[in-house]
Backbone bond lengths (Angstrom), bond angles and torsions (degrees), N, CA, C in turn:
res aa  C-N    CA-C-N  psi(-1)  N-CA   C-N-CA  omega(-1)  CA-C   N-CA-C  phi
1 M - - - 1.428 - - 1.494 110.38 -
2 K 1.342 116.69 136.73 1.451 121.26 -179.60 1.490 105.33 -64.42
3 E 1.394 115.71 141.33 1.525 117.98 169.87 1.494 112.68 -93.51
4 M 1.287 113.29 153.75 1.340 122.65 178.06 1.617 110.43 -67.67
5 P 1.290 121.10 148.43 1.535 120.44 178.81 1.491 111.35 -54.06
6 H 1.368 116.81 146.03 1.414 113.22 -176.60 1.617 104.39 -88.56
7 I 1.232 119.38 174.38 1.390 124.20 175.35 1.516 109.56 -62.57
8 R 1.338 119.99 123.10 1.359 121.70 -172.32 1.543 112.53 -87.30
9 M 1.354 121.58 131.54 1.436 122.87 -179.55 1.621 104.08 -89.26
10 L 1.205 115.30 173.83 1.452 120.35 178.21 1.440 110.61 -66.99
11 E 1.346 121.84 117.43 1.486 128.84 172.40 1.414 111.93 -100.29
12 H 1.325 124.36 -20.87 1.471 130.15 172.59 1.513 110.04 -98.41
13 Y 1.249 121.11 79.51 1.477 118.06 -173.00 1.570 111.32 -121.37
14 N 1.365 116.16 0.07 1.463 116.45 175.68 1.580 110.25 -78.04
15 A 1.282 113.55 133.01 1.508 118.85 179.84 1.482 115.87 -53.05
16 T 1.345 120.07 -25.75 1.458 125.52 -176.38 1.477 110.93 -92.77
17 D 1.381 118.53 -5.28 1.479 124.38 177.87 1.514 110.26 -68.49
18 P 1.306 120.84 126.03 1.484 120.29 -179.98 1.581 114.04 -67.59
19 L 1.395 112.92 -15.50 1.406 117.00 -179.65 1.517 108.67 -116.36
20 V 1.367 115.82 35.14 1.487 122.98 -173.87 1.573 105.65 -52.55
21 G 1.333 121.94 139.38 1.408 128.12 170.39 1.585 112.33 83.88
22 L 1.320 117.61 -19.51 1.543 122.07 -166.26 1.538 108.04 -73.51
23 T 1.282 113.29 123.67 1.550 118.93 172.81 1.529 109.34 -119.02
24 V 1.367 117.63 -26.44 1.466 115.57 -175.63 1.582 109.87 -142.72
25 V 1.278 114.17 136.20 1.540 119.01 172.02 1.531 107.29 -119.03
26 E 1.240 115.60 109.89 1.480 126.02 173.73 1.391 111.78 -94.75
27 V 1.425 116.86 128.93 1.470 125.58 -179.62 1.573 106.71 -116.14
28 N 1.377 107.34 147.96 1.482 113.75 -176.49 1.577 107.54 -108.40
29 P 1.355 118.91 94.42 1.425 116.81 -172.56 1.405 118.45 -70.98
30 T 1.382 118.46 -18.05 1.466 119.99 -176.57 1.478 109.50 -160.12
31 E 1.326 112.48 152.64 1.509 117.07 172.24 1.518 113.30 -102.62
32 L 1.295 117.82 31.52 1.438 125.20 175.23 1.482 110.75 -110.97
33 C 1.317 116.99 143.70 1.520 120.48 173.12 1.556 103.88 -144.15
34 N 1.386 114.47 146.53 1.449 121.75 177.43 1.476 107.87 -90.07
35 R 1.198 128.76 -1.36 1.445 128.23 -170.68 1.596 107.34 -127.76
36 T 1.417 114.90 160.56 1.371 120.13 176.27 1.589 105.80 -138.85
37 C 1.378 113.30 81.39 1.502 120.46 -174.30 1.518 109.37 -81.14
38 A 1.316 111.44 151.68 1.464 121.64 -177.17 1.467 114.13 -62.33
39 F 1.296 119.30 -22.74 1.433 125.03 -172.20 1.492 110.49 -103.31
40 C 1.272 116.12 6.79 1.488 124.19 -178.47 1.487 110.91 -113.37
41 P 1.308 116.59 149.66 1.502 119.63 174.38 1.519 114.33 -62.15
42 R 1.336 115.46 -23.99 1.439 119.50 -174.68 1.650 109.37 -71.60
43 V 1.338 113.54 -9.42 1.540 115.71 172.37 1.447 114.73 -54.48
44 D 1.336 116.89 -29.37 1.442 126.89 -178.26 1.578 109.24 -114.24
45 P 1.224 120.82 100.08 1.537 122.76 -176.99 1.585 109.67 -57.09
46 E 1.260 117.71 -28.75 1.495 122.56 -179.24 1.555 108.92 -69.39
47 V 1.342 114.53 -35.32 1.476 120.21 177.94 1.589 112.88 -79.50
48 Y 1.408 113.01 -45.76 1.375 118.87 -177.06 1.447 113.05 -141.58
49 P 1.242 122.86 79.60 1.529 125.55 -174.66 1.503 109.70 -71.83
50 N 1.362 117.86 154.93 1.500 127.29 171.57 1.520 103.55 -65.82
51 Q 1.310 116.51 138.41 1.533 118.81 168.79 1.468 112.91 -137.01
52 N 1.270 116.35 133.24 1.539 121.97 -179.53 1.508 111.49 -69.26
53 L 1.318 117.69 65.98 1.526 120.00 -176.06 1.466 106.39 -125.46
54 H 1.389 116.59 136.44 1.418 119.81 -169.37 1.631 108.90 -142.28
55 M 1.340 112.25 136.51 1.473 117.55 175.96 1.519 112.09 -60.33
56 T 1.314 118.80 139.83 1.443 122.85 178.27 1.501 113.46 -91.34
57 R 1.311 114.91 163.53 1.463 115.02 173.86 1.410 117.16 -62.36
58 E 1.365 119.43 -35.79 1.385 127.19 177.20 1.517 109.91 -60.20
59 T 1.220 121.39 -36.77 1.488 125.37 -179.97 1.542 109.26 -66.03
60 I 1.365 116.67 -52.95 1.481 121.29 -173.21 1.534 107.44 -69.80
61 V 1.328 119.42 -33.21 1.513 123.31 173.51 1.633 109.14 -58.99
62 A 1.292 114.62 -47.16 1.510 116.60 -178.23 1.521 110.13 -63.97
63 V 1.406 122.85 -33.03 1.461 121.82 -179.88 1.471 108.80 -78.03
64 V 1.330 121.59 -45.50 1.462 124.59 -177.75 1.406 112.13 -69.70
65 D 1.321 123.86 -39.74 1.514 118.75 -177.13 1.510 108.33 -68.75
66 D 1.371 119.94 -39.03 1.497 123.63 -178.40 1.543 109.87 -62.47
67 L 1.309 113.29 -40.62 1.506 117.52 177.09 1.485 111.35 -66.23
68 Y 1.311 114.58 -45.44 1.561 119.79 -179.35 1.541 107.80 -58.63
69 Q 1.311 116.38 -46.16 1.462 125.20 -168.65 1.731 103.01 -65.03
70 H 1.322 113.86 -27.83 1.465 113.44 -176.05 1.527 111.11 -107.91
71 N 1.342 113.82 19.40 1.465 120.67 168.95 1.495 113.00 62.77
72 Y 1.386 111.55 43.48 1.550 119.75 176.92 1.526 115.73 -54.02
73 K 1.374 117.01 128.56 1.393 118.39 -174.11 1.667 109.50 -111.72
74 G 1.227 115.25 0.71 1.427 119.85 -175.52 1.495 111.30 -91.99
75 R 1.353 117.76 -157.08 1.498 118.96 -172.25 1.504 105.35 -124.38
76 I 1.303 112.88 152.77 1.509 123.14 171.97 1.457 107.64 -104.30
77 V 1.445 116.22 140.13 1.477 118.48 -174.65 1.552 107.77 -130.28
78 F 1.340 117.14 119.52 1.344 118.56 172.90 1.560 112.42 -94.09
79 S 1.290 108.83 106.07 1.524 115.66 -174.61 1.561 104.08 -153.16
80 G 1.325 118.13 -90.86 1.482 118.27 179.61 1.474 116.01 82.48
81 M 1.294 117.45 -150.93 1.449 122.99 -175.65 1.548 111.58 -107.13
82 G 1.284 118.17 7.99 1.453 121.81 176.70 1.489 106.86 -123.78
83 E 1.339 120.12 -166.10 1.422 130.58 176.56 1.577 103.71 -100.93
84 P 1.332 117.18 105.97 1.537 118.68 -176.08 1.452 118.67 -56.14
85 T 1.371 116.69 -20.72 1.483 115.83 -179.84 1.403 108.00 -80.47
86 L 1.261 126.63 -11.32 1.516 129.92 173.19 1.609 111.20 -82.38
87 G 1.284 113.88 -9.50 1.489 115.16 170.58 1.516 110.43 -61.89
88 K 1.345 110.96 132.02 1.553 113.30 -175.66 1.481 112.99 -71.43
89 N 1.289 118.46 -12.82 1.530 120.32 179.42 1.502 112.92 -131.67
90 I 1.368 114.94 25.30 1.452 118.71 -166.09 1.688 111.42 -58.36
91 L 1.321 115.86 -37.62 1.541 112.48 173.05 1.526 115.08 -59.52
92 E 1.331 113.36 -42.93 1.430 118.85 179.90 1.573 109.00 -59.85
93 L 1.310 116.32 -42.43 1.453 119.55 -174.57 1.515 107.75 -64.13
94 I 1.329 119.07 -44.06 1.503 126.13 -176.51 1.495 105.25 -63.04
95 S 1.402 115.94 -44.45 1.394 115.27 -173.22 1.591 115.85 -65.03
96 V 1.252 111.74 -23.64 1.561 116.36 173.26 1.529 109.91 -54.47
97 A 1.323 115.10 -42.44 1.453 118.21 -170.64 1.564 109.98 -79.99
98 R 1.388 117.18 -14.14 1.515 119.61 -174.51 1.507 105.84 -62.30
99 G 1.349 114.31 137.62 1.472 117.08 178.80 1.419 121.46 78.48
100 K 1.373 115.18 -9.43 1.470 119.97 177.77 1.495 113.44 -117.93
101 I 1.375 116.61 -26.62 1.493 123.03 173.53 1.500 107.75 -125.64
102 S 1.268 119.61 126.59 1.445 125.92 -171.70 1.458 112.42 -74.89
103 D 1.336 120.41 -29.24 1.443 127.14 -172.92 1.471 109.92 -116.28
104 I 1.310 116.97 99.88 1.478 125.64 -176.73 1.440 112.29 -118.51
105 Q 1.278 114.65 110.29 1.452 117.48 -174.84 1.572 116.40 -116.31
106 M 1.306 120.88 157.50 1.501 122.30 174.52 1.436 105.31 -140.93
107 Y 1.439 116.26 135.52 1.392 129.52 169.27 1.577 108.08 -102.03
108 T 1.230 117.27 135.32 1.410 124.57 -178.52 1.528 116.00 -151.96
109 N 1.225 118.31 158.10 1.532 123.99 175.13 1.597 103.20 -82.63
110 G 1.333 117.71 -13.23 1.451 118.13 178.17 1.571 117.26 72.80
111 D 1.315 118.80 2.16 1.469 116.60 -169.53 1.470 113.56 -67.00
112 K 1.453 118.47 -28.70 1.378 123.40 -178.86 1.535 113.01 -94.77
113 I 1.295 112.77 12.38 1.535 119.00 176.35 1.625 112.84 -120.65
114 L 1.321 107.78 -35.42 1.532 112.03 -172.87 1.584 110.98 -51.67
115 N 1.273 119.59 -44.94 1.469 124.70 -179.01 1.543 113.05 -100.75
116 D 1.273 114.50 12.10 1.413 117.22 -179.16 1.512 109.79 63.32
117 E 1.359 117.99 30.95 1.440 119.39 -175.56 1.448 115.44 -66.36
118 W 1.497 115.83 -49.09 1.369 119.41 -178.02 1.597 107.53 -115.73
119 Y 1.294 111.46 -35.53 1.548 117.08 -169.68 1.596 106.44 -137.68
120 T 1.324 112.72 165.24 1.407 120.62 172.91 1.553 106.65 -123.79
121 I 1.215 118.20 159.33 1.422 119.77 177.24 1.493 113.51 -58.27
122 D 1.310 113.89 -33.53 1.536 119.73 -179.69 1.515 108.29 -63.80
123 D 1.330 115.26 -38.50 1.440 120.69 175.74 1.596 112.39 -46.90
124 F 1.332 114.79 -47.47 1.424 118.73 -176.60 1.568 113.23 -82.33
125 I 1.335 116.19 -23.81 1.421 116.67 175.71 1.609 106.01 -73.07
126 D 1.265 113.26 -45.38 1.492 114.14 178.31 1.583 113.42 -56.82
127 A 1.361 110.31 -36.20 1.503 114.87 -176.31 1.606 107.95 -66.70
128 G 1.393 116.31 -35.85 1.460 115.56 179.46 1.489 110.96 143.96
129 I 1.365 122.24 -6.79 1.403 122.90 -178.91 1.519 111.96 -52.71
130 T 1.262 116.19 136.71 1.496 114.84 174.71 1.494 111.91 -114.93
131 S 1.317 121.60 -4.47 1.398 124.27 170.63 1.564 111.28 -158.65
132 L 1.365 118.40 139.91 1.467 118.68 -175.39 1.556 106.56 -122.16
133 F 1.232 114.45 139.59 1.503 123.03 -177.14 1.649 104.07 -125.05
134 V 1.424 111.68 119.89 1.391 113.42 -174.23 1.603 104.82 -121.36
135 D 1.326 117.02 130.06 1.418 123.60 173.97 1.474 110.29 -91.96
136 V 1.164 120.68 112.17 1.488 129.92 176.97 1.477 113.11 -83.74
137 Y 1.186 126.73 101.42 1.465 127.10 -167.33 1.656 114.35 -98.75
138 D 1.326 113.69 -21.07 1.443 114.79 -166.11 1.517 116.82 -87.55
139 S 1.415 116.74 -59.69 1.333 120.47 -167.69 1.497 112.74 -163.36
140 K 1.357 120.38 166.77 1.520 124.85 176.47 1.579 101.54 -63.95
141 E 1.266 117.91 -42.58 1.547 119.90 -179.77 1.471 110.19 -52.20
142 Q 1.312 120.29 -47.32 1.437 126.69 -179.59 1.560 108.17 -63.54
143 H 1.345 117.12 -42.24 1.426 122.30 179.96 1.528 112.40 -64.87
144 D 1.311 118.25 -38.66 1.448 125.95 177.58 1.514 108.12 -64.35
145 K 1.269 115.69 -42.65 1.499 121.17 178.22 1.502 112.82 -61.12
146 W 1.314 115.09 -40.16 1.442 122.20 177.73 1.574 106.27 -67.93
147 L 1.263 121.56 -49.40 1.515 122.43 175.48 1.509 112.61 -43.61
148 K 1.344 113.83 -46.75 1.516 117.37 -178.27 1.457 110.92 -68.75
149 K 1.337 115.03 -35.04 1.499 119.20 -172.56 1.603 108.40 -74.08
150 I 1.348 120.10 -33.97 1.520 118.82 179.89 1.429 113.97 -89.58
151 A 1.306 118.80 -11.83 1.508 120.80 177.41 1.578 111.99 -45.48
152 P 1.256 122.05 -45.06 1.447 118.66 -174.51 1.561 114.18 -73.33
153 Y 1.325 114.43 -6.68 1.544 119.52 177.22 1.479 112.84 -103.13
154 A 1.266 119.56 12.90 1.465 122.14 -179.38 1.485 117.72 -51.28
155 D 1.423 109.59 -38.67 1.462 114.83 179.37 1.485 115.52 -103.35
156 R 1.306 118.28 20.03 1.421 124.27 179.68 1.548 114.18 -112.47
157 I 1.265 114.69 -56.26 1.472 114.02 174.88 1.636 108.37 -147.81
158 P 1.267 119.17 152.07 1.424 120.71 173.80 1.415 115.13 -62.75
159 I 1.394 125.13 128.74 1.379 124.88 174.07 1.524 106.71 -128.74
160 H 1.258 115.32 120.34 1.534 123.30 179.72 1.499 113.32 -103.25
161 L 1.274 116.73 123.68 1.593 120.19 173.59 1.514 110.87 -97.85
162 S 1.246 117.76 124.81 1.501 117.59 -179.06 1.613 103.22 -111.21
163 A 1.322 111.18 114.39 1.530 119.24 -175.83 1.490 111.16 -75.03
164 K 1.320 116.98 70.01 1.392 124.59 176.36 1.547 121.27 -51.22
165 Y 1.362 111.00 -25.54 1.431 117.20 -179.46 1.488 113.67 -71.85
166 N 1.409 113.71 -11.70 1.434 118.62 175.39 1.577 115.16 -92.76
167 F 1.310 117.72 -10.87 1.417 126.21 -174.16 1.438 115.94 -81.82
168 P 1.327 122.37 129.69 1.439 126.74 166.91 1.493 110.05 -61.40
169 I 1.340 117.30 133.47 1.444 121.03 -179.09 1.485 111.25 -56.65
170 K 1.356 121.16 -30.78 1.393 123.67 -179.19 1.453 118.08 -52.27
171 I 1.307 118.48 -29.98 1.422 125.10 -174.75 1.524 113.80 -72.02
172 F 1.279 117.77 -14.13 1.460 118.71 -176.23 1.474 109.73 -86.81
173 S 1.373 113.38 154.13 1.428 122.47 -178.12 1.587 106.20 -67.23
174 N 1.413 117.08 153.27 1.408 125.68 178.88 1.462 112.68 -86.87
175 R 1.412 113.46 13.88 1.514 120.12 176.41 1.524 111.87 49.67
176 A 1.382 114.22 45.99 1.484 121.32 175.71 1.450 108.12 64.24
177 G 1.319 121.54 32.26 1.506 118.82 175.34 1.425 114.80 101.46
178 T 1.399 118.61 -14.37 1.401 120.61 -178.25 1.490 116.18 -72.75
179 V 1.308 114.42 -23.53 1.550 119.48 176.63 1.488 100.83 -112.70
180 K 1.405 115.24 120.91 1.448 121.05 179.72 1.546 114.29 -78.00
181 T 1.219 120.63 113.19 1.414 125.62 177.79 1.472 113.30 -113.63
182 K 1.354 121.48 157.83 1.438 125.51 -176.75 1.596 104.67 -109.24
183 G 1.319 110.98 153.53 1.402 117.10 170.11 1.578 116.68 81.56
184 V 1.348 114.53 12.08 1.465 118.96 176.51 1.502 113.42 -69.08
185 P 1.211 121.44 116.44 1.580 123.63 -175.20 1.603 105.07 -58.95
186 Q 1.245 117.82 130.55 1.502 120.12 173.84 1.536 114.01 -59.79
187 T 1.275 116.22 -26.71 1.506 119.17 174.76 1.372 118.58 -56.02
188 V 1.392 118.64 -27.09 1.464 121.20 -178.50 1.482 114.27 -64.42
189 F 1.271 119.24 -28.12 1.401 127.86 177.79 1.524 115.65 -66.91
190 N 1.302 110.89 -21.47 1.487 116.26 176.74 1.565 112.58 -102.40
191 Q 1.344 113.08 17.78 1.520 116.00 -178.95 1.521 107.11 -100.35
192 S 1.289 112.89 164.49 1.499 121.12 -179.78 1.623 103.94 -75.72
193 C 1.327 111.24 158.57 1.526 119.98 172.99 1.470 103.23 -138.57
194 Y 1.332 116.05 135.15 1.500 120.92 -175.21 1.460 106.23 -120.64
195 L 1.292 120.56 14.93 1.511 119.27 175.58 1.548 113.51 -65.78
196 P 1.366 120.78 -48.30 1.435 113.35 179.31 1.456 115.94 -70.41
197 H 1.275 118.04 -7.93 1.513 122.22 172.23 1.413 116.60 -79.93
198 T 1.439 114.88 -23.74 1.488 118.29 -170.69 1.493 110.98 -128.09
199 K 1.247 123.01 -7.03 1.479 124.46 -169.94 1.557 108.58 -137.85
200 A 1.274 119.15 132.12 1.527 121.80 -178.85 1.666 98.45 -115.00
201 F 1.300 108.40 149.98 1.444 118.96 176.37 1.536 113.85 -132.16
202 V 1.360 112.06 108.86 1.455 119.22 -177.33 1.501 109.21 -92.70
203 D 1.287 123.02 125.38 1.382 126.19 -177.58 1.583 111.91 -82.99
204 W 1.271 117.61 165.93 1.510 117.78 -174.25 1.479 115.09 -57.19
205 D 1.329 116.08 -24.15 1.458 117.07 -179.24 1.574 115.51 -97.44
206 G 1.336 109.93 4.23 1.537 115.92 176.41 1.553 110.09 99.79
207 S 1.347 120.33 -2.91 1.518 120.32 174.42 1.458 109.18 -71.33
208 L 1.360 111.06 141.98 1.519 121.84 170.69 1.493 107.62 -89.07
209 L 1.286 115.52 125.20 1.476 123.51 177.21 1.357 110.75 -99.37
210 L 1.302 123.91 160.80 1.386 126.49 179.37 1.501 110.63 -67.46
211 C 1.404 115.68 -36.50 1.517 112.86 -174.02 1.506 104.51 -161.21
212 C 1.409 116.81 162.70 1.386 124.50 177.15 1.499 110.12 -68.64
213 N 1.384 121.67 -19.31 1.422 125.04 -174.28 1.586 113.56 -86.69
214 D 1.316 110.31 -17.24 1.428 116.14 -174.14 1.607 111.57 -80.01
215 W 1.361 113.66 64.22 1.418 119.26 -179.71 1.528 116.09 -54.45
216 A 1.336 113.75 -38.52 1.478 118.32 179.47 1.568 117.29 -79.03
217 R 1.314 112.55 0.03 1.464 117.33 178.68 1.488 111.69 62.52
218 T 1.373 120.12 27.84 1.441 126.33 -171.96 1.532 109.51 -60.30
219 A 1.313 115.20 -42.21 1.491 118.08 -172.10 1.492 109.16 -76.46
220 G 1.289 116.50 -6.17 1.564 118.84 -179.72 1.462 111.37 89.87
221 R 1.366 117.69 -171.40 1.304 123.10 171.61 1.482 120.97 -116.36
222 F 1.291 121.96 135.43 1.409 128.62 -164.99 1.509 111.39 -97.49
223 G 1.366 116.93 49.37 1.322 121.50 -175.35 1.608 118.61 88.34
224 N 1.307 119.26 -179.75 1.480 121.03 -174.42 1.482 111.57 -137.73
225 V 1.379 114.21 132.17 1.518 115.07 -173.40 1.597 111.46 -67.80
226 N 1.341 113.53 -16.60 1.486 113.87 178.79 1.510 112.27 -78.99
227 D 1.303 118.04 -11.09 1.510 123.09 177.72 1.572 108.58 -112.43
228 T 1.328 125.99 -30.92 1.336 128.53 -164.59 1.601 105.98 -136.97
229 P 1.325 121.96 127.82 1.425 122.98 171.84 1.477 113.37 -42.35
230 F 1.375 120.00 136.39 1.371 124.65 -178.73 1.543 114.21 -53.28
231 H 1.350 116.90 -43.10 1.442 122.22 -176.22 1.523 114.28 -59.70
232 K 1.379 115.58 -38.16 1.413 124.69 176.68 1.531 112.71 -63.00
233 L 1.362 116.00 -42.60 1.461 121.80 173.46 1.513 114.66 -57.06
234 W 1.410 109.24 -45.29 1.458 120.07 -175.61 1.499 110.67 -56.18
235 L 1.348 116.82 -41.01 1.414 118.35 -175.86 1.519 110.91 -108.85
236 S 1.334 121.06 29.11 1.393 120.22 177.33 1.533 115.07 -69.58
237 D 1.310 119.29 157.86 1.401 129.31 -175.69 1.591 107.64 -55.98
238 E 1.282 114.80 -43.36 1.536 121.46 -175.49 1.486 107.37 -64.53
239 M 1.230 120.28 -45.23 1.549 124.95 -180.00 1.441 107.48 -65.60
240 N 1.258 122.50 -44.52 1.493 126.83 -176.06 1.496 111.18 -68.23
241 S 1.306 119.31 -32.49 1.451 123.35 176.88 1.436 110.44 -59.08
242 I 1.437 118.42 -45.02 1.353 118.53 -175.70 1.565 109.01 -80.79
243 R 1.286 123.39 -28.02 1.388 127.41 -179.55 1.582 102.68 -63.25
244 K 1.307 119.67 -43.00 1.412 120.62 -176.28 1.473 112.48 -60.45
245 K 1.290 120.32 -41.18 1.374 127.08 -177.71 1.517 109.92 -66.39
246 L 1.270 116.37 -46.93 1.450 124.85 -179.95 1.549 107.94 -65.15
247 L 1.267 119.40 -32.85 1.471 118.80 -179.16 1.608 111.06 -77.11
248 Q 1.270 113.88 -10.13 1.530 119.19 176.33 1.488 112.96 -101.46
249 N 1.368 113.28 26.71 1.522 121.80 166.94 1.523 107.43 68.52
250 S 1.377 120.87 33.21 1.506 115.59 177.12 1.500 108.34 -144.64
251 R 1.343 114.44 109.06 1.494 119.30 171.69 1.616 106.32 -75.94
252 V 1.344 112.81 -27.85 1.426 116.49 175.66 1.478 115.75 -53.19
253 K 1.294 112.56 -51.09 1.434 122.37 -175.71 1.646 107.86 -70.96
254 A 1.305 116.79 -23.74 1.557 117.04 178.49 1.524 106.46 -75.69
255 G 1.300 120.32 -17.72 1.437 123.44 -177.68 1.492 117.37 75.44
256 S 1.311 116.72 -164.69 1.460 118.89 -176.89 1.564 109.97 -73.71
257 P 1.332 115.19 141.02 1.422 129.40 5.94 1.495 113.83 -99.97
258 C 1.341 115.42 10.18 1.457 118.94 -175.90 1.641 110.85 -68.67
259 N 1.339 113.57 -24.65 1.499 115.34 -175.18 1.487 109.12 -81.11
260 E 1.445 123.23 -0.82 1.391 123.67 176.28 1.485 110.35 -117.93
261 C 1.403 120.55 6.47 1.456 122.01 -171.37 1.367 110.39 -96.40
262 N 1.340 114.51 140.58 1.537 120.63 176.50 1.530 114.66 -109.62
263 A 1.458 116.08 10.59 1.448 119.55 -179.37 1.477 109.48 -59.69
264 V 1.292 121.19 146.91 1.438 129.26 -178.88 1.608 105.40 -59.36
265 G 1.332 119.42 -47.47 1.461 119.88 174.83 1.520 114.99 89.85
266 N 1.455 109.76 36.71 1.615 111.05 176.78 1.372 115.60 56.60
267 Q 1.369 123.95 41.60 1.471 121.83 -178.45 1.475 114.30 -65.35
268 K 1.333 119.57 -15.15 1.462 124.98 -177.33 1.552 110.25 -66.41
269 L 1.383 115.83 -21.67 1.441 116.76 174.89 1.456 114.59 -109.14
270 K 1.327 116.93 21.00 1.490 121.41 -175.90 1.432 117.09 -50.55
271 H 1.363 118.45 -49.65 1.437 123.36 -176.55 1.490 110.73 -65.99
272 E 1.398 117.66 -44.20 1.412 119.30 177.09 1.510 114.80 -61.95
273 V 1.378 115.71 -42.38 1.412 118.96 -179.47 1.398 112.39 -67.04
274 I 1.316 127.39 -40.08 1.457 133.88 174.16 1.553 108.31 -56.41
275 K 1.289 122.29 -47.19 1.355 132.12 -175.12 1.478 109.20 -64.60
276 T 1.339 115.64 -46.75 1.445 121.93 -175.71 1.532 114.21 -81.30
277 W 1.288 119.42 -35.69 1.477 122.98 -168.43 1.506 109.93 -98.41
278 T 1.276 124.55 -24.55 1.523 122.03 -178.19 1.447 112.41 -63.16
279 P 1.300 121.14 -41.96 1.507 113.91 -179.29 1.528 112.33 -71.22
280 L 1.408 115.63 -19.50 1.511 118.02 -176.30 1.554 108.10 -85.58
281 L 1.278 120.04 -17.73 1.480 123.44 -169.34 1.468 113.24 -111.05
282 K 1.362 113.47 16.95 1.575 117.70 -177.97 1.538 109.91 -69.60
């Protein structure tokens, strides 16, 4: 059986590396979703409405080609703030990364795959996906159906099922304050966060966002890959200014939306991030 990818340590740690610190590039293929979950901003359409917006081939080419040119060793994740299988060209977007990035993942609710309604698992394997993550939201019966469906793929690609129907809502991130949750310890806002040091988020239109948790785009946009090479946006002065504050154990100093965010912040890479980024952010 294929094993799930292990936790990736920093492979871009040289100060002269244009992709220093980067382990994950998440892209947002579409602003559509077929669900309205209680833990998601989409539960309130006035807060986060569905929008028929999709990433273009030109945008993903700009991202992938720049990563490939600079010998990117991390993974690319098709997930974002919508349901990727609703992206009108999702298979084409994935295929752009095939052969240029070795670790290609997709996170999905699986609704358009489970009954082969729109896609099959084979469609995504053929496109280039190397691992698939499915959030199962409804029931144990749905989970069991998924187990049966993925069994024939055990020796082809890793497929992980997350039994979200068992999870208490409180464990989910508050999406940088966009989802109102109770009981968040105030101490979390004075903790370090290492997501902007290790993970990039490219929006559907090619904009680089501060973080995958900034659903409201409160921090603004840090340039666009269709105008500026990705690696230059990754190391921009604006991004580094916020990274420096987060490295100093203060989401409060970093300002909005960090000062309202309860995300864990990639603590598993804490020591590597501090060692790699501290000399760069003096």
